[in-house]
mmCIF file of the C-alpha atoms, coordinates in Angstrom:
data_MODEL
# 
_entry.id   MODEL 
# 
loop_
_atom_site.group_PDB 
_atom_site.id 
_atom_site.type_symbol 
_atom_site.label_atom_id 
_atom_site.label_alt_id 
_atom_site.label_comp_id 
_atom_site.label_asym_id 
_atom_site.label_entity_id 
_atom_site.label_seq_id 
_atom_site.pdbx_PDB_ins_code 
_atom_site.Cartn_x 
_atom_site.Cartn_y 
_atom_site.Cartn_z 
_atom_site.occupancy 
_atom_site.B_iso_or_equiv 
_atom_site.pdbx_formal_charge 
_atom_site.auth_seq_id 
_atom_site.auth_comp_id 
_atom_site.auth_asym_id 
_atom_site.auth_atom_id 
_atom_site.pdbx_PDB_model_num 
ATOM 1   C CA . MET A 1 1   ? -148.579 -89.349  130.059 1.00 0.00 ? 1   MET A CA 1 
ATOM 2   C CA . ASN A 1 2   ? -152.150 -89.730  128.752 1.00 0.00 ? 2   ASN A CA 1 
ATOM 3   C CA . TRP A 1 3   ? -153.091 -91.263  125.393 1.00 0.00 ? 3   TRP A CA 1 
ATOM 4   C CA . SER A 1 4   ? -153.227 -87.978  123.512 1.00 0.00 ? 4   SER A CA 1 
ATOM 5   C CA . ILE A 1 5   ? -149.736 -87.003  124.652 1.00 0.00 ? 5   ILE A CA 1 
ATOM 6   C CA . VAL A 1 6   ? -148.382 -90.453  123.826 1.00 0.00 ? 6   VAL A CA 1 
ATOM 7   C CA . PHE A 1 7   ? -149.837 -90.165  120.334 1.00 0.00 ? 7   PHE A CA 1 
ATOM 8   C CA . PHE A 1 8   ? -148.347 -86.710  119.874 1.00 0.00 ? 8   PHE A CA 1 
ATOM 9   C CA . VAL A 1 9   ? -144.907 -87.902  120.981 1.00 0.00 ? 9   VAL A CA 1 
ATOM 10  C CA . ILE A 1 10  ? -145.071 -90.943  118.715 1.00 0.00 ? 10  ILE A CA 1 
ATOM 11  C CA . MET A 1 11  ? -145.977 -88.818  115.718 1.00 0.00 ? 11  MET A CA 1 
ATOM 12  C CA . MET A 1 12  ? -143.147 -86.393  116.471 1.00 0.00 ? 12  MET A CA 1 
ATOM 13  C CA . LEU A 1 13  ? -140.653 -89.269  116.546 1.00 0.00 ? 13  LEU A CA 1 
ATOM 14  C CA . LEU A 1 14  ? -142.105 -90.738  113.376 1.00 0.00 ? 14  LEU A CA 1 
ATOM 15  C CA . LEU A 1 15  ? -141.712 -87.485  111.485 1.00 0.00 ? 15  LEU A CA 1 
ATOM 16  C CA . LEU A 1 16  ? -138.094 -87.264  112.617 1.00 0.00 ? 16  LEU A CA 1 
ATOM 17  C CA . ARG A 1 17  ? -137.480 -90.785  111.346 1.00 0.00 ? 17  ARG A CA 1 
ATOM 18  C CA . ILE A 1 18  ? -138.863 -89.816  107.953 1.00 0.00 ? 18  ILE A CA 1 
ATOM 19  C CA . LEU A 1 19  ? -136.586 -86.800  107.758 1.00 0.00 ? 19  LEU A CA 1 
ATOM 20  C CA . ARG A 1 20  ? -133.585 -88.991  108.484 1.00 0.00 ? 20  ARG A CA 1 
ATOM 21  C CA . LEU A 1 21  ? -134.334 -91.050  105.401 1.00 0.00 ? 21  LEU A CA 1 
ATOM 22  C CA . ARG A 1 22  ? -133.121 -87.988  103.464 1.00 0.00 ? 22  ARG A CA 1 
ATOM 23  C CA . ILE A 1 23  ? -135.624 -88.496  100.675 1.00 0.00 ? 23  ILE A CA 1 
ATOM 24  C CA . ARG A 1 24  ? -136.843 -85.305  99.022  1.00 0.00 ? 24  ARG A CA 1 
ATOM 25  C CA . ALA A 1 25  ? -139.791 -87.052  97.390  1.00 0.00 ? 25  ALA A CA 1 
ATOM 26  C CA . ASN A 1 26  ? -141.412 -90.077  98.984  1.00 0.00 ? 26  ASN A CA 1 
ATOM 27  C CA . SER A 1 27  ? -143.258 -91.051  95.839  1.00 0.00 ? 27  SER A CA 1 
ATOM 28  C CA . SER A 1 28  ? -142.327 -94.419  94.377  1.00 0.00 ? 28  SER A CA 1 
ATOM 29  C CA . ARG A 1 29  ? -142.181 -92.679  91.001  1.00 0.00 ? 29  ARG A CA 1 
ATOM 30  C CA . SER A 1 30  ? -139.424 -90.248  91.998  1.00 0.00 ? 30  SER A CA 1 
ATOM 31  C CA . GLU A 1 31  ? -135.929 -90.705  90.616  1.00 0.00 ? 31  GLU A CA 1 
ATOM 32  C CA . SER A 1 32  ? -134.368 -90.441  94.076  1.00 0.00 ? 32  SER A CA 1 
ATOM 33  C CA . PHE A 1 33  ? -136.574 -93.306  95.246  1.00 0.00 ? 33  PHE A CA 1 
ATOM 34  C CA . LYS A 1 34  ? -135.743 -95.513  92.270  1.00 0.00 ? 34  LYS A CA 1 
ATOM 35  C CA . ARG A 1 35  ? -132.028 -95.125  92.927  1.00 0.00 ? 35  ARG A CA 1 
ATOM 36  C CA . LEU A 1 36  ? -132.356 -96.541  96.441  1.00 0.00 ? 36  LEU A CA 1 
ATOM 37  C CA . PRO A 1 37  ? -131.517 -100.185 97.213  1.00 0.00 ? 37  PRO A CA 1 
ATOM 38  C CA . PRO A 1 38  ? -134.620 -102.386 97.693  1.00 0.00 ? 38  PRO A CA 1 
ATOM 39  C CA . LYS A 1 39  ? -134.179 -102.478 101.487 1.00 0.00 ? 39  LYS A CA 1 
ATOM 40  C CA . ASP A 1 40  ? -134.284 -98.672  101.603 1.00 0.00 ? 40  ASP A CA 1 
ATOM 41  C CA . GLN A 1 41  ? -137.231 -98.529  99.207  1.00 0.00 ? 41  GLN A CA 1 
ATOM 42  C CA . LEU A 1 42  ? -139.175 -100.854 101.483 1.00 0.00 ? 42  LEU A CA 1 
ATOM 43  C CA . ALA A 1 43  ? -138.309 -98.714  104.503 1.00 0.00 ? 43  ALA A CA 1 
ATOM 44  C CA . VAL A 1 44  ? -139.572 -95.579  102.737 1.00 0.00 ? 44  VAL A CA 1 
ATOM 45  C CA . LEU A 1 45  ? -142.800 -97.249  101.631 1.00 0.00 ? 45  LEU A CA 1 
ATOM 46  C CA . LYS A 1 46  ? -143.532 -98.451  105.163 1.00 0.00 ? 46  LYS A CA 1 
ATOM 47  C CA . GLU A 1 47  ? -142.781 -94.991  106.577 1.00 0.00 ? 47  GLU A CA 1 
ATOM 48  C CA . CYS A 1 48  ? -145.126 -93.403  104.060 1.00 0.00 ? 48  CYS A CA 1 
ATOM 49  C CA . LEU A 1 49  ? -147.961 -95.811  104.791 1.00 0.00 ? 49  LEU A CA 1 
ATOM 50  C CA . LEU A 1 50  ? -147.590 -95.462  108.537 1.00 0.00 ? 50  LEU A CA 1 
ATOM 51  C CA . ASN A 1 51  ? -147.357 -91.678  108.429 1.00 0.00 ? 51  ASN A CA 1 
ATOM 52  C CA . ASN A 1 52  ? -150.116 -91.280  105.867 1.00 0.00 ? 52  ASN A CA 1 
ATOM 53  C CA . PRO A 1 53  ? -152.426 -94.306  105.652 1.00 0.00 ? 53  PRO A CA 1 
ATOM 54  C CA . SER A 1 54  ? -153.923 -94.031  102.178 1.00 0.00 ? 54  SER A CA 1 
ATOM 55  C CA . GLU A 1 55  ? -154.969 -96.159  99.250  1.00 0.00 ? 55  GLU A CA 1 
ATOM 56  C CA . ALA A 1 56  ? -152.132 -94.722  97.151  1.00 0.00 ? 56  ALA A CA 1 
ATOM 57  C CA . ASN A 1 57  ? -149.446 -95.590  99.708  1.00 0.00 ? 57  ASN A CA 1 
ATOM 58  C CA . LEU A 1 58  ? -150.904 -99.052  100.213 1.00 0.00 ? 58  LEU A CA 1 
ATOM 59  C CA . ARG A 1 59  ? -150.895 -99.605  96.455  1.00 0.00 ? 59  ARG A CA 1 
ATOM 60  C CA . ASN A 1 60  ? -147.271 -98.495  96.243  1.00 0.00 ? 60  ASN A CA 1 
ATOM 61  C CA . LEU A 1 61  ? -146.351 -101.072 98.873  1.00 0.00 ? 61  LEU A CA 1 
ATOM 62  C CA . ALA A 1 62  ? -148.326 -103.748 97.029  1.00 0.00 ? 62  ALA A CA 1 
ATOM 63  C CA . ASP A 1 63  ? -146.546 -102.935 93.758  1.00 0.00 ? 63  ASP A CA 1 
ATOM 64  C CA . PHE A 1 64  ? -143.171 -103.190 95.476  1.00 0.00 ? 64  PHE A CA 1 
ATOM 65  C CA . ALA A 1 65  ? -144.112 -106.531 97.044  1.00 0.00 ? 65  ALA A CA 1 
ATOM 66  C CA . GLU A 1 66  ? -145.157 -107.945 93.680  1.00 0.00 ? 66  GLU A CA 1 
ATOM 67  C CA . LYS A 1 67  ? -142.031 -106.676 91.932  1.00 0.00 ? 67  LYS A CA 1 
ATOM 68  C CA . ASN A 1 68  ? -139.740 -108.125 94.588  1.00 0.00 ? 68  ASN A CA 1 
ATOM 69  C CA . SER A 1 69  ? -141.659 -111.374 95.213  1.00 0.00 ? 69  SER A CA 1 
ATOM 70  C CA . LEU A 1 70  ? -142.510 -110.473 98.800  1.00 0.00 ? 70  LEU A CA 1 
ATOM 71  C CA . ASN A 1 71  ? -145.470 -112.074 100.526 1.00 0.00 ? 71  ASN A CA 1 
ATOM 72  C CA . ILE A 1 72  ? -147.314 -109.077 101.963 1.00 0.00 ? 72  ILE A CA 1 
ATOM 73  C CA . ASP A 1 73  ? -151.040 -109.337 102.670 1.00 0.00 ? 73  ASP A CA 1 
ATOM 74  C CA . VAL A 1 74  ? -151.890 -105.750 101.803 1.00 0.00 ? 74  VAL A CA 1 
ATOM 75  C CA . GLU A 1 75  ? -155.628 -106.475 101.921 1.00 0.00 ? 75  GLU A CA 1 
ATOM 76  C CA . SER A 1 76  ? -155.407 -107.007 105.674 1.00 0.00 ? 76  SER A CA 1 
ATOM 77  C CA . TYR A 1 77  ? -154.392 -103.353 106.010 1.00 0.00 ? 77  TYR A CA 1 
ATOM 78  C CA . ARG A 1 78  ? -157.597 -102.005 104.481 1.00 0.00 ? 78  ARG A CA 1 
ATOM 79  C CA . PRO A 1 79  ? -159.565 -102.125 107.772 1.00 0.00 ? 79  PRO A CA 1 
ATOM 80  C CA . PHE A 1 80  ? -157.077 -99.567  109.101 1.00 0.00 ? 80  PHE A CA 1 
ATOM 81  C CA . LEU A 1 81  ? -157.919 -97.218  106.228 1.00 0.00 ? 81  LEU A CA 1 
ATOM 82  C CA . LYS A 1 82  ? -161.602 -97.632  107.029 1.00 0.00 ? 82  LYS A CA 1 
ATOM 83  C CA . SER A 1 83  ? -160.993 -96.967  110.723 1.00 0.00 ? 83  SER A CA 1 
ATOM 84  C CA . GLN A 1 84  ? -159.121 -93.764  109.907 1.00 0.00 ? 84  GLN A CA 1 
ATOM 85  C CA . LEU A 1 85  ? -162.208 -92.433  108.147 1.00 0.00 ? 85  LEU A CA 1 
ATOM 86  C CA . GLU A 1 86  ? -164.562 -93.581  110.898 1.00 0.00 ? 86  GLU A CA 1 
ATOM 87  C CA . ILE A 1 87  ? -162.754 -91.864  113.768 1.00 0.00 ? 87  ILE A CA 1 
ATOM 88  C CA . PHE A 1 88  ? -162.100 -88.613  111.906 1.00 0.00 ? 88  PHE A CA 1 
ATOM 89  C CA . GLY A 1 89  ? -163.817 -85.731  113.661 1.00 0.00 ? 89  GLY A CA 1 
ATOM 90  C CA . ARG A 1 90  ? -164.832 -87.656  116.763 1.00 0.00 ? 90  ARG A CA 1 
ATOM 91  C CA . LYS A 1 91  ? -164.407 -86.030  120.151 1.00 0.00 ? 91  LYS A CA 1 
ATOM 92  C CA . ASP A 1 92  ? -162.067 -88.788  121.324 1.00 0.00 ? 92  ASP A CA 1 
ATOM 93  C CA . ALA A 1 93  ? -160.330 -89.082  117.947 1.00 0.00 ? 93  ALA A CA 1 
ATOM 94  C CA . ILE A 1 94  ? -156.820 -88.534  119.339 1.00 0.00 ? 94  ILE A CA 1 
ATOM 95  C CA . ALA A 1 95  ? -157.064 -91.404  121.817 1.00 0.00 ? 95  ALA A CA 1 
ATOM 96  C CA . GLU A 1 96  ? -158.608 -93.693  119.210 1.00 0.00 ? 96  GLU A CA 1 
ATOM 97  C CA . ASP A 1 97  ? -156.010 -92.648  116.657 1.00 0.00 ? 97  ASP A CA 1 
ATOM 98  C CA . ASN A 1 98  ? -153.283 -93.560  119.110 1.00 0.00 ? 98  ASN A CA 1 
ATOM 99  C CA . GLU A 1 99  ? -154.723 -97.051  119.544 1.00 0.00 ? 99  GLU A CA 1 
ATOM 100 C CA . LEU A 1 100 ? -155.026 -97.366  115.783 1.00 0.00 ? 100 LEU A CA 1 
ATOM 101 C CA . TYR A 1 101 ? -151.427 -96.253  115.316 1.00 0.00 ? 101 TYR A CA 1 
ATOM 102 C CA . ILE A 1 102 ? -150.204 -98.925  117.724 1.00 0.00 ? 102 ILE A CA 1 
ATOM 103 C CA . ALA A 1 103 ? -152.126 -101.555 115.749 1.00 0.00 ? 103 ALA A CA 1 
ATOM 104 C CA . GLU A 1 104 ? -150.697 -100.211 112.493 1.00 0.00 ? 104 GLU A CA 1 
ATOM 105 C CA . THR A 1 105 ? -147.124 -100.409 113.772 1.00 0.00 ? 105 THR A CA 1 
ATOM 106 C CA . ALA A 1 106 ? -147.705 -104.042 114.696 1.00 0.00 ? 106 ALA A CA 1 
ATOM 107 C CA . TRP A 1 107 ? -148.936 -104.691 111.135 1.00 0.00 ? 107 TRP A CA 1 
ATOM 108 C CA . ILE A 1 108 ? -146.001 -102.825 109.614 1.00 0.00 ? 108 ILE A CA 1 
ATOM 109 C CA . ASP A 1 109 ? -143.504 -104.782 111.708 1.00 0.00 ? 109 ASP A CA 1 
ATOM 110 C CA . LYS A 1 110 ? -144.834 -108.032 110.247 1.00 0.00 ? 110 LYS A CA 1 
ATOM 111 C CA . ILE A 1 111 ? -143.167 -106.872 107.022 1.00 0.00 ? 111 ILE A CA 1 
ATOM 112 C CA . THR A 1 112 ? -139.661 -107.951 107.901 1.00 0.00 ? 112 THR A CA 1 
ATOM 113 C CA . PRO A 1 113 ? -136.989 -105.376 107.011 1.00 0.00 ? 113 PRO A CA 1 
ATOM 114 C CA . LEU A 1 114 ? -134.807 -106.791 104.247 1.00 0.00 ? 114 LEU A CA 1 
ATOM 115 C CA . GLU A 1 115 ? -131.770 -106.181 106.439 1.00 0.00 ? 115 GLU A CA 1 
ATOM 116 C CA . PHE A 1 116 ? -132.741 -109.295 108.404 1.00 0.00 ? 116 PHE A CA 1 
ATOM 117 C CA . LYS A 1 117 ? -132.608 -111.419 105.255 1.00 0.00 ? 117 LYS A CA 1 
ATOM 118 C CA . GLU A 1 118 ? -129.107 -110.133 104.576 1.00 0.00 ? 118 GLU A CA 1 
ATOM 119 C CA . ALA A 1 119 ? -128.179 -110.781 108.203 1.00 0.00 ? 119 ALA A CA 1 
ATOM 120 C CA . GLU A 1 120 ? -129.305 -114.395 107.997 1.00 0.00 ? 120 GLU A CA 1 
ATOM 121 C CA . ALA A 1 121 ? -127.245 -114.915 104.840 1.00 0.00 ? 121 ALA A CA 1 
ATOM 122 C CA . PHE A 1 122 ? -124.162 -113.549 106.596 1.00 0.00 ? 122 PHE A CA 1 
ATOM 123 C CA . LYS A 1 123 ? -124.839 -115.813 109.574 1.00 0.00 ? 123 LYS A CA 1 
ATOM 124 C CA . GLN A 1 124 ? -124.942 -118.861 107.318 1.00 0.00 ? 124 GLN A CA 1 
ATOM 125 C CA . GLU A 1 125 ? -121.591 -117.780 105.889 1.00 0.00 ? 125 GLU A CA 1 
ATOM 126 C CA . ASN A 1 126 ? -120.147 -117.375 109.404 1.00 0.00 ? 126 ASN A CA 1 
ATOM 127 C CA . GLU A 1 127 ? -119.687 -113.652 108.823 1.00 0.00 ? 127 GLU A CA 1 
ATOM 128 C CA . LYS A 1 128 ? -120.507 -112.780 112.421 1.00 0.00 ? 128 LYS A CA 1 
ATOM 129 C CA . SER A 1 129 ? -119.658 -109.075 112.351 1.00 0.00 ? 129 SER A CA 1 
ATOM 130 C CA . LYS A 1 130 ? -121.725 -108.487 109.207 1.00 0.00 ? 130 LYS A CA 1 
ATOM 131 C CA . TYR A 1 131 ? -124.563 -110.572 110.646 1.00 0.00 ? 131 TYR A CA 1 
ATOM 132 C CA . ILE A 1 132 ? -124.662 -108.400 113.742 1.00 0.00 ? 132 ILE A CA 1 
ATOM 133 C CA . GLU A 1 133 ? -124.371 -105.171 111.773 1.00 0.00 ? 133 GLU A CA 1 
ATOM 134 C CA . ARG A 1 134 ? -127.272 -106.017 109.444 1.00 0.00 ? 134 ARG A CA 1 
ATOM 135 C CA . SER A 1 135 ? -129.398 -107.231 112.350 1.00 0.00 ? 135 SER A CA 1 
ATOM 136 C CA . LEU A 1 136 ? -128.930 -103.938 114.164 1.00 0.00 ? 136 LEU A CA 1 
ATOM 137 C CA . GLU A 1 137 ? -129.797 -102.010 110.999 1.00 0.00 ? 137 GLU A CA 1 
ATOM 138 C CA . GLY A 1 138 ? -132.970 -104.072 110.739 1.00 0.00 ? 138 GLY A CA 1 
ATOM 139 C CA . ILE A 1 139 ? -133.895 -103.337 114.346 1.00 0.00 ? 139 ILE A CA 1 
ATOM 140 C CA . ALA A 1 140 ? -133.473 -99.621  113.629 1.00 0.00 ? 140 ALA A CA 1 
ATOM 141 C CA . ARG A 1 141 ? -136.249 -99.977  111.065 1.00 0.00 ? 141 ARG A CA 1 
ATOM 142 C CA . LEU A 1 142 ? -138.787 -101.488 113.428 1.00 0.00 ? 142 LEU A CA 1 
ATOM 143 C CA . TYR A 1 143 ? -141.525 -99.478  115.144 1.00 0.00 ? 143 TYR A CA 1 
ATOM 144 C CA . SER A 1 144 ? -143.266 -101.383 117.913 1.00 0.00 ? 144 SER A CA 1 
ATOM 145 C CA . ASP A 1 145 ? -141.731 -101.890 121.346 1.00 0.00 ? 145 ASP A CA 1 
ATOM 146 C CA . GLU A 1 146 ? -142.512 -105.603 121.186 1.00 0.00 ? 146 GLU A CA 1 
ATOM 147 C CA . ALA A 1 147 ? -140.741 -106.104 117.855 1.00 0.00 ? 147 ALA A CA 1 
ATOM 148 C CA . ILE A 1 148 ? -137.665 -104.120 118.888 1.00 0.00 ? 148 ILE A CA 1 
ATOM 149 C CA . LEU A 1 149 ? -137.252 -105.933 122.200 1.00 0.00 ? 149 LEU A CA 1 
ATOM 150 C CA . GLY A 1 150 ? -137.955 -109.280 120.559 1.00 0.00 ? 150 GLY A CA 1 
ATOM 151 C CA . GLU A 1 151 ? -135.225 -108.870 117.956 1.00 0.00 ? 151 GLU A CA 1 
ATOM 152 C CA . LEU A 1 152 ? -132.745 -107.636 120.547 1.00 0.00 ? 152 LEU A CA 1 
ATOM 153 C CA . ALA A 1 153 ? -133.440 -110.741 122.617 1.00 0.00 ? 153 ALA A CA 1 
ATOM 154 C CA . LYS A 1 154 ? -132.806 -112.985 119.596 1.00 0.00 ? 154 LYS A CA 1 
ATOM 155 C CA . LEU A 1 155 ? -129.538 -111.212 118.865 1.00 0.00 ? 155 LEU A CA 1 
ATOM 156 C CA . ALA A 1 156 ? -128.260 -111.267 122.452 1.00 0.00 ? 156 ALA A CA 1 
ATOM 157 C CA . PRO A 1 157 ? -126.623 -114.743 122.338 1.00 0.00 ? 157 PRO A CA 1 
ATOM 158 C CA . ASP A 1 158 ? -124.349 -113.567 119.521 1.00 0.00 ? 158 ASP A CA 1 
ATOM 159 C CA . TYR A 1 159 ? -124.128 -109.940 120.621 1.00 0.00 ? 159 TYR A CA 1 
ATOM 160 C CA . PRO A 1 160 ? -124.154 -109.413 124.414 1.00 0.00 ? 160 PRO A CA 1 
ATOM 161 C CA . HIS A 1 161 ? -124.534 -105.647 124.068 1.00 0.00 ? 161 HIS A CA 1 
ATOM 162 C CA . ALA A 1 162 ? -128.051 -106.323 122.767 1.00 0.00 ? 162 ALA A CA 1 
ATOM 163 C CA . THR A 1 163 ? -129.077 -107.021 126.366 1.00 0.00 ? 163 THR A CA 1 
ATOM 164 C CA . GLU A 1 164 ? -127.853 -103.585 127.428 1.00 0.00 ? 164 GLU A CA 1 
ATOM 165 C CA . LEU A 1 165 ? -129.624 -102.042 124.452 1.00 0.00 ? 165 LEU A CA 1 
ATOM 166 C CA . ALA A 1 166 ? -132.862 -103.719 125.523 1.00 0.00 ? 166 ALA A CA 1 
ATOM 167 C CA . GLU A 1 167 ? -132.559 -102.352 129.043 1.00 0.00 ? 167 GLU A CA 1 
ATOM 168 C CA . SER A 1 168 ? -131.803 -98.839  127.830 1.00 0.00 ? 168 SER A CA 1 
ATOM 169 C CA . TYR A 1 169 ? -134.749 -99.071  125.438 1.00 0.00 ? 169 TYR A CA 1 
ATOM 170 C CA . LYS A 1 170 ? -137.041 -100.035 128.311 1.00 0.00 ? 170 LYS A CA 1 
ATOM 171 C CA . GLN A 1 171 ? -135.807 -96.954  130.165 1.00 0.00 ? 171 GLN A CA 1 
ATOM 172 C CA . LEU A 1 172 ? -136.551 -94.900  127.060 1.00 0.00 ? 172 LEU A CA 1 
ATOM 173 C CA . MET A 1 173 ? -140.061 -96.360  126.949 1.00 0.00 ? 173 MET A CA 1 
ATOM 174 C CA . GLN A 1 174 ? -140.620 -95.369  130.581 1.00 0.00 ? 174 GLN A CA 1 
ATOM 175 C CA . THR A 1 175 ? -139.331 -91.849  129.942 1.00 0.00 ? 175 THR A CA 1 
ATOM 176 C CA . ARG A 1 176 ? -141.569 -91.573  126.893 1.00 0.00 ? 176 ARG A CA 1 
ATOM 177 C CA . ASP A 1 177 ? -144.648 -92.693  128.810 1.00 0.00 ? 177 ASP A CA 1 
ATOM 178 C CA . GLU A 1 178 ? -143.942 -90.312  131.701 1.00 0.00 ? 178 GLU A CA 1 
ATOM 179 C CA . SER A 1 179 ? -142.894 -87.352  129.574 1.00 0.00 ? 179 SER A CA 1 
ATOM 180 C CA . LEU A 1 180 ? -144.806 -84.108  129.371 1.00 0.00 ? 180 LEU A CA 1 
ATOM 181 C CA . ALA A 1 181 ? -145.924 -82.700  126.030 1.00 0.00 ? 181 ALA A CA 1 
ATOM 182 C CA . ASP A 1 182 ? -144.132 -79.362  126.203 1.00 0.00 ? 182 ASP A CA 1 
ATOM 183 C CA . ASP A 1 183 ? -141.411 -78.447  123.706 1.00 0.00 ? 183 ASP A CA 1 
ATOM 184 C CA . LYS A 1 184 ? -138.581 -78.880  126.195 1.00 0.00 ? 184 LYS A CA 1 
ATOM 185 C CA . SER A 1 185 ? -139.690 -82.378  127.178 1.00 0.00 ? 185 SER A CA 1 
ATOM 186 C CA . LEU A 1 186 ? -140.205 -83.452  123.577 1.00 0.00 ? 186 LEU A CA 1 
ATOM 187 C CA . GLU A 1 187 ? -136.786 -82.147  122.592 1.00 0.00 ? 187 GLU A CA 1 
ATOM 188 C CA . ALA A 1 188 ? -135.203 -84.028  125.485 1.00 0.00 ? 188 ALA A CA 1 
ATOM 189 C CA . LEU A 1 189 ? -137.055 -87.173  124.454 1.00 0.00 ? 189 LEU A CA 1 
ATOM 190 C CA . ARG A 1 190 ? -135.898 -86.783  120.869 1.00 0.00 ? 190 ARG A CA 1 
ATOM 191 C CA . LYS A 1 191 ? -132.284 -86.496  121.990 1.00 0.00 ? 191 LYS A CA 1 
ATOM 192 C CA . LEU A 1 192 ? -132.609 -89.603  124.135 1.00 0.00 ? 192 LEU A CA 1 
ATOM 193 C CA . LYS A 1 193 ? -134.081 -91.536  121.200 1.00 0.00 ? 193 LYS A CA 1 
ATOM 194 C CA . ASP A 1 194 ? -131.324 -90.319  118.870 1.00 0.00 ? 194 ASP A CA 1 
ATOM 195 C CA . ALA A 1 195 ? -128.673 -91.336  121.417 1.00 0.00 ? 195 ALA A CA 1 
ATOM 196 C CA . TRP A 1 196 ? -130.227 -94.784  121.748 1.00 0.00 ? 196 TRP A CA 1 
ATOM 197 C CA . GLU A 1 197 ? -130.285 -95.284  117.976 1.00 0.00 ? 197 GLU A CA 1 
ATOM 198 C CA . GLU A 1 198 ? -126.668 -94.130  117.741 1.00 0.00 ? 198 GLU A CA 1 
ATOM 199 C CA . ASP A 1 199 ? -125.723 -96.693  120.389 1.00 0.00 ? 199 ASP A CA 1 
ATOM 200 C CA . LEU A 1 200 ? -127.761 -99.324  118.545 1.00 0.00 ? 200 LEU A CA 1 
ATOM 201 C CA . LEU A 1 201 ? -125.910 -98.778  115.261 1.00 0.00 ? 201 LEU A CA 1 
ATOM 202 C CA . ASN A 1 202 ? -122.499 -98.470  116.897 1.00 0.00 ? 202 ASN A CA 1 
ATOM 203 C CA . VAL A 1 203 ? -121.496 -102.123 116.526 1.00 0.00 ? 203 VAL A CA 1 
ATOM 204 C CA . ARG A 1 204 ? -119.297 -103.445 119.344 1.00 0.00 ? 204 ARG A CA 1 
ATOM 205 C CA . VAL A 1 205 ? -117.512 -106.605 118.229 1.00 0.00 ? 205 VAL A CA 1 
# 
């Protein structure tokens, strides 16, 4: 699959992830957003920024970080906003946008999902099942292949099924990279991704 197809597939999967958040309004000012727990608010804000890199979405993330005492270097994201403007309209914009998206997911994944903080607290309390459950929920809110596989590897000593999940994710990556861009192929890829996420969140203890 060439770069343009990879980018198209990634964006399709990203949009599906946003829909699964079941948020009618993604604005941080909406009542539905304010009723969400902080970990879900952070997930929404990261989705919004990744799907629509803008000054407004970056500011919303910065406001959340300040309110919740999170150390997020939002200024380091601004070069991505500049790059978005620079590549707009170029002949090879799709390929460049794909490379930019990959870099953005790496930046987003440096903002640790709050589920991992909860997981660590449960681990300290010897609540193994809750530790595993929260860790898996955190992994479900990661974007980059490297981050997902890295967290699965860390979890494997306490949760052997994480090794199987890593292998099945690698197979999913291969299928994604070799997939065509037609509707049938994309639908099949979506179903495979949904099945993998369902397996991920189906805790086996």
